[in-house]
N, C-alpha and C positions, 0 to 999 in steps of 0.2 A: 935448596933452602935449608937453613940451619935448624928449623923447627918442623916437627911432624904432627899431623892431626891426631888427636885422641877424641873419638866421638861415640856417643851412644844415643839411641833413639828411643823415644816413648811414643807409641802409636795407640791412639784411642779409636775404637770402632763401635758403632751402635749395632747391637744384635737385632735381627728382624723377627723377634718373637711376636706372637699375636697380642700379648698384653705386656704391660710395663714390668719393671723389675720387682717392685714391692706392692703392687696393687693390681686390680683387674681392669684398669682403664686401657683403652685401645692404644697400642703402640704404633702410632702413625704421625710422627711429628711434622712431616712435610706435606701430608695429604689432607690434613684437617681443613674443612671449608672456612673456619674462622678461629681466631685465637682463643685459648683457654676453654676449648670444647671438651677435650678428653682429659678431664681432671676429676679429682675426688679429694676428700679430706686428707688422704695419705700423701698424695703427690703435691698437695698444696701446703703440706706441713702444718695442718691444723692440730691444736693441742689434743692429746688423747688418742689420736689416730694411730693404729698399730699396723706395721708392715708385715707382709708375708712374702717370703722369697720365692721367686719364679724358678721352679725346678728345671724347666727346659733351658733357661739361660745358663744355669750352672752346668748342665750336661754339655751344652755347646761350648762353653769355655774349656771344659776338660777335653772335649773332642779336638779343639784347636791346639791345646797343649800337647796332646798325643801326636797330632800331625806335625808338630814342631819338635818331636823327640824329647819332650819334657818329662820330668818326674812328677808324679801326681801325689798330692797330700790327701790321704784317705780321711784325715780329720782336718777341718778348716772352720773358719768363722768369719763373720762380718764385724767391722769396726767402725766407729764414728770418727770422721776426720773433721775437726772443728775449725771453722773459719766463717767470717761474716761477709756476705756479699749479697747484692740485690737479687741475684738469680738463684739463691739458696734459701728458701723460706724457713727451714728448720733451724738454720744457724750451724748446721753440720751436714756433711755428705756421708751416706752409708757406703763404705769402701772396704778394703782389706789392707791390713798392715803387715803383721809378722808371719801369718800363715796363709799365703795365697793358695789358690787351687793348684797352680802349676809352677814349676821352677826348674832351672838347669836344663834347658833345651838348646837347640841350635837351628840355624838356617844357612845353607851353603850358597855362596855367590861366586861369580867368576873371579873375584878378588880375594877370596878366602872365606872361611867360616865365621859367621857372626853368632856369638853365644846369646842365648835368651836367658836373662837373669830371672825373670818371673812373669807370670800372666795372672792378673787378678781381675775381679769383677766388681763393678760399682754402679751407682746410678748417675745418669746424666743430670745436668742442671737445667733450669729454665733458660729460655732464649731472650736476650736483651735486644731491643730495637731502638736505635737512636733516631729520633725524628724531630721535625719542626712542625708545630701545630698552632693554628689560630684559635685559641680558646674563646676569646671575647668577640670574635667577628669584626674586629677593627682593622684587620689587615696586617697586624703585627704578629710575627711568628715567635712562639716560645720554644726553646730547645727543651725537649723532654726525653726521658728514657722509658719505654713501654716494656712490659714483661709478658711473654707468652709461655704459659706453663704446660702446653701440649708436649714439650720435650722433657719436662721435669720427670725424673725417675725412669726414663727409658734405660734399659740395660746397656751398660757401656763396658766393653772389655778393654783392658790396657795391657799392651805387650811391651815389656821393658828389656832392652838389650844390655849386654855387657859393653864396656867401652872398647869394642873391637873394630870399629869402623875406621878405615884409614884414608878414605877419600870421599869426596862429595858424590862421585859416580857410584861408588859402592853403596852409599846411603840410599841413593835413588833406586838402584837395582834391588836392594833389600826390601824397600817399601813396596815396590811393584810386585815382587814375588810374594810378599806377605798378603797383599790385597788379592792376588790371584788365588792363593790357597784358601782364603776365607770365602771367596766366591765359589770355589770348587766344593767346599764343605756346605755351601748354601746356608750359611749362618749370618751373613751380613752383605748388604748391597755395596757398602763402601763408596757411596756417592760423595765425592770430595767437594764438589761445588756446593752441596747443601749442608756440609758439615758432618756427613755420616762417617767420615774417616778424617782424623786430624793428626798432624805430625808435629812432634817436638824434638828438637835436637839439642843434646848437651855437648857443647863444643869447648875444647881447650887445646893447647899446644904444649909439646915438650921438646926439649932440645934433642936433636938427632943423636942416637947412641945411648940415650937414657931409657930406662925401663919403668921407673916408678911413675905413678900417676901424678899429674900436676895437682897442686894444692888449691886450685880454683876451677870453676867451670861456669860457662855462660849458657843459659838455656834460651833457645829461640822457640817461642810457643805458637800454637795455633796456625801452623802452615797448612794450606789446603791444596797443594799440588806438588808433585814430585819435581817439577821444573823449578818451582820456588824453593823447595828444600835444597836442591843442588846449589842454587844461586846464593841462598842465605849462608850455607856452610862455606862456600868459596869467599864470600864477602868477609865473614868472620875470621877466616884464616888470614886474609890480608890485613884486617884491622888489628887482630891480636899480634900478628908478627911485628907490625910497626910499633906497638906498645912495648913488646918485649925487647925489641932492638934498641929502644930508648932507655932501657934499664928499669922499666916499670912493670907492674903486674896488672893484667886486666881485672876489672872489678867483677866480683861474683854477683851476677844479676840476671834478671829475666828481661829478654829483649823481644821485640816484635820484628816482623819483616814487611817492608813497604815494597810491593811489587812494581810500583810506578817508578820509584827512584832506584830500586835494586839494592837498597841498603837496609841494614837492621837499625833499630832505634831502641833506646833504653825505656823500660816500662817501670820496673821496681826492683828492689833488692831481692835476692834469692832466699826463699824460706828454707829452713831445715825441718826435718820430720818433727822435732820437738815443738816447733811453733804450732803444729796442728793438734797437739794434745790428744793423740789417738788413745782410745780405750774400747774394749769389746762392747758391741751394741747389746744392751740388756733386753731389747724387745725381740731379738732374733736368736733362736737356738743355734748351737754349733751344727755344722754339716758333716755327716759321716757317710763314707762309701765303703763298700767291700771290694776286694780285688776282683771278684766275679762281675760286679757292676761296671768297674772300669774296663774290663775286657769286653763286655757287651758294647760299651761306647766305642772302643777301639775297632770292633768288627763292623761298625757302621761307616768307617772312614773309606771314601772311594779312592780309586787310583788317582794320585795327585799329579800335578803337571810335570815334575821332574821324572817320575817313574814312567809316566805315559810317553814322554819324549824319548826316553831311552828305549822303551819297548817298540815304538814306531820305527826307530832307527834299525833295531835288530830284526823285527818281525817282517817289516815291509821294505827294508833296505833303503830307507830315506836318508838324506843328509840331515845334519843337525838343524840347520836353519829351517828347512821345510817342516821337520818334526815339531820344532818349537812353535812355528806359526799355526800348525794344526791344533796344538794343545793350548792355545791362548785361553779358551774358556771351555767349560764342560760340554755345552750344547754343540759347539763347533766341532770339538774332538769326536763326539759320538757320531755326528753326521759324516765326517770325512772317513772315519774308520769303516763305516758301512760301505763306502765307495772303495776303499782299499781292499776290503775282504772280497768284494765282487771282482775287482781287478786281478787279485791273486788267483781266484778261482778260474778265471779265464786266461791266465798266463799273459796278462798285459803288464807293461812296465809301470810300476807304481810311481816312481820318481817322475817320469815323463808326464803321467796323468796329473799328478799334483802340480807340477810346473804349469801345465796348461790351465788348470783351475785357478791357481793363485795369481798368474799373470794376466788373467782375463781373456785368454785365447778361447776358452770354452765358457760361454755365458751360462749361468745357472742360478737357481734360487734354492734356499734351504728347505723349501717345501716340495721341491721337484723330485720325481721318482729317480731312484738310483739307476734303473735300467735305461732311462732316457739320457742321463749324463754319460753312462758308459757308451751308449750308441753314438753320442756326439764325438767322444774321444776316438772311437773306432773309425768314424768317418774322416776325421782329421788325419789319423795315422795312415789310413789307406791311401789318402791323397799324397802323403809324403813318402810312401814306400817306393823304392826304385827297383827296377828289374835288376836282378843280380848280375846278368851279363853286361848291362849298360854300366852298372856301378864298377864292375871289375875292369872294364876298359878305361874308365876314368882313373881308377887307382893305379893301374899299370902305367898310364901316361904320366901321372904325377911322380911316381917313384923313379921313372927313367929320367925325368927332368930335374929331380931334387936328390941327386946321388949323395951330396954332402950331408943332407938331413937324414937320409937312410943310414949312412955310415955312423952318424952320431947315435941313432936309435939302437943300432946293433952293438954299439960300444957301451950301452947302458944308460944313455941320456934320453930317457923316455919322455922328457918334457917336450921334445920336438913333435910328439904325437898330435898335439893341438894344432901346430902349424901345418902338418900334413893333412889333417882333417879339413882345415880351412881351404887348402889348395884343392882338395877333391871336391868340396862343395862348390867352389868357384868354377871348377872344370865342368861340373854337371850343369851349371847354369840355371838351376831351378831348386825349389824347396825339396829337401830330403830329410829323412829321419837320421839325426846325428848319431844315434846309438847304432843304427844299422850300418852307417858308414864306418864308425869306429870299429865295430866288430869285424867287418870284412877287411878293413885296412890292416888291423893287427894280425888277423889270420894270414894275410898275404905276406906280411913282414916276418912272421915266425918261421 
């Protein structure tokens, strides 16, 4: 393809603090029994109501920044982002502009490192609900838009990447890893179906071999699944390629994504920062931290998925796929590590044990005692163990019959080991411990 993708992501995630960002109302936008229950003059934008910043939300934002290798601004502030929309009663959103809490970090993916440009904290908006209601009772439905302010002023962290993403699959992986880290930190649920985590992709193309950034970008907003993110980026790559090949330039605009048609659609022209007329919020004092306070927050960061995966591989001799599966979430990782520690203590094969657990051969529950799970594994292993004399007879018979494979092995082509193991298993005619077979086979060949 003559054009290459240039993509950056903006990810919004609602923090799960007990109270909202600038008031003491309960932070539970999805669990309220009725609309507009958790509200007060501050989050309803009443004249004269004064905001007070949620310290826990600020500390959690910094914790996320540290987990993503960011630099932390010891001095920061909140700004007013001015725009008019029905879900924003004040006529402005309290956000951050030129001095965010975190900047210049990164997150590694299998397709390369994605730079984190900034992480800032702001308040969420109210939620709009488009409905049809029979006001007069005459059977005729009127189209209306209702507003629920339970979500208004919920703390919302925004993570903005550099334009480092080179494929839709990398964008998807980045988003999944970011969600996993936030869940490990226990700062956000990231429930995408409910809007607890929203994805926006800034997409443009440049001709292959060029290094400068394109002078346009298309923003796809409010995507609520990683599958749709990947599909939206791929659609935009095809759409923009066609436009560029026709000698034209894509319009700089905001687009939505229709999951039914699999296409993006135009919403409005793209705003610039100047359109929002940012200025420091006069009702909120600047935020200052000391180096010691930042280090205290850093000390609260748990072992994260990437580090945990690496340690599982080295400490318990697991393969990468198994280690990643165990580290999917914190609760699961802690549970499986208890099992691995016990297996190591009893000189059991950790990889074989995990294989049996993950493939369902050993049935278990997360509230089951570790000793019971280990006992199940021992029972299976004992049934699969073969008498060494019986196994040696089978190995000798196979090696005598497969002299060509034996010669290749001794010539350094160890790939034939799998073939020989299969032949021995077939010769035994019953279930056997593959590791036991492999060890005795290699010992015989040596």
